[in-house]
Steps between C-alpha positions, in 0.01 A plus 500: 500500500640842414607670821452182704198325644259708707456213747733213588406230250512227766233686702245503217203265522485238227158333479647227278682365807178489701282288269592179683379654829148583377243291686308264275203419723275672450615587150563875490363733236804667349450806283799656325436854378740644242548802283698379196669843490647457851866606494573397861383138475500405132213289372727206416591472872135500596423232241786288640337525844164405352653196329674391820170518688337290226787248506446461875132415442341835577243664273593869503298757311689767306330837453645790304441846642600862447759647736584868480826597330781555468595161646153339474576300812270608783194273496441513876147633463424216261641246745299636792184507289562140392564385859177665618301338220653157571393532864149578374517177294465683169571303184809557290275654233363748756854582611615552141207734438569696819864549400403610149253746654777625730734547204236684296434733793872564553565559130201734471606701806860531381455517126572873478843453659590142414328485164498850347409374152205305642384809689514721192319237292227475764446875487444492122 
């Protein structure tokens, strides 16, 4: 990394190393939420995690979402929304719809700053 790592690499959490510690009974619902434009955790790394979960017999669900730029990494609101909906026993389809609705709301609210061409097109 140019200028050195921000954090000691050995202190970073690697979920790949934790897959074997995930309890299997009852089978957990695992939802992986990704923005393919994420520059902090590239999509290929997230897909590797997904494949490892599948190889270990889990059935994770992968949902694409919209994280604000420039890094497109922060999907914390999406994760909290998903966790709340899982507790409410919502279906994966209901969760997907809720996250799409969240993204549409976020994009609409920020389109004038994040999407200036979209904002000008909407005005015309």
